[in-house]
N, C-alpha and C positions, 0 to 999 in steps of 0.2 A: 593248035588244039588254046580254047579260050580259057586261061588261067586266072582264077580270082583269089586274090590274100587277103583275110580280113587281116588287120592289124591293129595297136593301140599303142596309147602314148603315157607312158606309166614313170614314175617318180624312178629316179635315177639313183640306186641304193650306195652305187658308188663314190657319187660325188653329194651325197647328203647323209643328215645325221638324222633318222628317223625317231618324230616323238610324237605320246599321243596326244590328243585332241583334251582340251577339260571335260568335255564331254565322257568323254573314255569310248568314243565310239565311234572314231577315223584317227587318221594319222592330220599331224597339223601340214599342211599344205602350202602356205602360203612362203613363198621365196624358198620355191622349191624348185631342183633342177631336174628336168624332164627328158625322157631319152626314148627310143624303140622298145618296145617289149622284149625281151631277148630273144624267144624264142619264135615271136612273128618275124624276126630276121635269119634264122634258121628259113624259116618259110620263104621267105620272097626269094632265098637263095637258091632254096630248089623250086622255084617254081621258074627263076631263069635259067636253071640249067635244064630243065626239062624242055623249055621252049627253045635252046638252044640246040636241041637234039632232034626235037620233030619241027619246031616251027609254030607259029602262033603270035600270042600276045597275051601280056602279063596286066593284069588290072588290080591295082593298091585299093582298099579300104577301111574305111574307119568311123565309128560314129563318135562324135565326138563334140569341139565346139571350133573355133577361128584358130586358139592356140594348138590345136593339132594338125594345123596345115603343114607343120614344120617336119613333123614323123612321114607324110605324105611327099615331102619336098623329098625329104633323104630317100626313099626307097622309089626316085624317080632318077636319082643320083646313082643309084646304083645300079638301078638298068631298067626298071618297070616301065611300060609302055604308057603310060596312063592311071592316074588315081583319082578318086572321088570322096570328098567330104561329105556325110551323112551328120548334117548339123542344124538344130530345132531346139528350143526351151523345154519343147515338149520330150524332149528324148531325156532331158537331167533327170536323174532319178532313177534310172532303168536298171534292174538286177539282170541275170546274165538271162534269163526269161527275153527281157525286153531288149533287149539287145541283140539276141537273134530272131524278134521278131522285125525290129528296122532294117535286116540281114537277107531276111529270107522276102521282103517287100521290096528292095533295090535287088536282088538276086534275079526276082523270079518276072521283074522289066527288063531282063536283057536275057544270053544262053549263054554258058559257063560250063563246060567238060570238066572242070577240075575245082572245087574248092579247096582253100589247105588254110587251118589256122594253126596257130602256135598252140603248145600242147596247154600252156596254162598262160594269164597274165598274171597281175600284178598282186587280185586278192586270192592267187592259189588254187580256184576254186574247179577251174579245167571245165566247166560245164558246155559255154558258146555253139563249140564245134558238135556235138553230141546233138544239143537244144537246134541247134539250124540242120541236122544232115535229118532227127524226126519231124519237123516240120514241112520242109522239102519232100519229105520220104525218098532221102535218098541212100545210100549204102554209105556207112562210116567206119572211119578205122582210126581209133588214137596211139596213141605214143611211134607212130611209124620213124624207123630208123632208118631206112632206104625205101626207092622207088624204085621200076624200070620199068620199059614203055612195052605195052603187049599190043597185041591186036587189036583195038575196041577196048582194052581193058588196061590197069596195072597189075603188075606184082609189089608186094611189097611185103618190108619185115616192119615186125614189131617187136620191141621190147618188152617181155616178160620175166614175172617173179625168178628171182635165180639168178638173173644177166642172161637168160636163152631168150631165142627170136623165134618168132612165129613168122612163118610166110605163107600170104595168102595170095589170091587174085581175087580181086574187086572189078567190078564192072563199074564204066563212065557212063551218067555224071554221078560225082561220089565228092564226098567230104572228109577231111584227112588232116588229125591234128600231128601235128611236127615235132618230133624230139628235138631236142639240143641234141649235139653233134653229129648229126644226119650229114653234116658237110662243112666247111667253113668257110663263112660268109665275107664276100670280098670288102676289101676296104675303101671306103668313101669319102675323099679328101674337102675341102673348102672350093677349090676349082670345079669339083661336080657339082658341087651344087650350087654355088655361082651361077652353070649355065644352065641351071633348070629354075634358078628363080622367077622367071617371067613368063613359064610356062602355067597356062590358066590350069585349073581346079576345080571342077563344075562342083557345086555345093547343093545338095537336096534336102529340104526338109519335110513336115511330113505330108504337108500337102501333095506335094510331088510324088510323094510316095504310097499318097490312098492312103493311107492308116488311118485307125482308129484313135483317138486322142488316150482314149480308156485302156487301149493294150499295151502303152508305152510308157515310162516316164517313172516315177515316182508313186501313183496314182495305180498301178499295176503291180504293184511290187509283191512279189509271193515270197521272196527272201528277207528279209530284215537283221541287219546287222546289229547288234544291242551292246555290244564289248569288245574292245580289245585290251589287251594287257602284257604288257613287259614281264614275261619267265622270270624268276629271281635266278641270280645266279648260282650253281651250286659251286661247293670248296672246291679251291685249285688243284690240280694233279698233284699224283704222289710218286717222287721221280726216283726210283731205282736205282742202287751202284752196286755191283761186283760181278760176279761171272756171271754167263748164261744160266747156270745149273738152279745157282741160288738165286737169283733173280725168279726163275720160273715155281720154284719149291714157293717163295715169298706171294707169287702170284696168286699163287693156288690157294694157300694160307689164308690169305685175304678174300678171295674171292668165296673160300667157304666161312670163313666168320660173320663176313655182309651177305651173308644166304644168299649166294648164287649157287649153291651145290648142295645139296642135302642126303 
């Protein structure tokens, strides 16, 4: 099975103090530590598991710049067979639709049975997987938390409201967005990363993908971010002491007085 996993390099929130920039329309990105988008890491691990069961090849791809190569090398060290970087100044400022447009052009130049994305990236929009599927006219499922192989199709489960699971069968080729927790991504050490340091990573630009510059980048942006803000911190929690029965009465009283129960 030929599997493509779309990955992204994002600010590592565990290593950074995130601040809003002076214009209020983005975060301060200078000096940030970056890493693989966490849901994408689960998607790569799931692709590797499927490949190991049924055979085939796993390719990882990202839309970005030269710095994004580090994320691709990490996925090669994880076990991916090959990696491709889609980089061009014309891609700068692409919204979700623009990124999906770039990925679609790349996918149509190859043959992939299964395309995986993480459930969402750093902007939390969770749009690229669904847009990509629509552009390719492929079936799509989001929030996928298990995959099993069938004859010419996949049986998947999705996380739905209330912690319930929805079981479906989906034909190949298809696009799936992978939920965190579907598996346990394998550890990648420095030794593994050094072993793939010299592996060539093809880089394709707008001319290679035969894209119209008007369909990508800031000029094609349909969703424009105008504001970021930090929510006001609420008052501290009220700690209750005493017996369980008295605390239960106190909680009920607080809920009533604060309008939670009428």
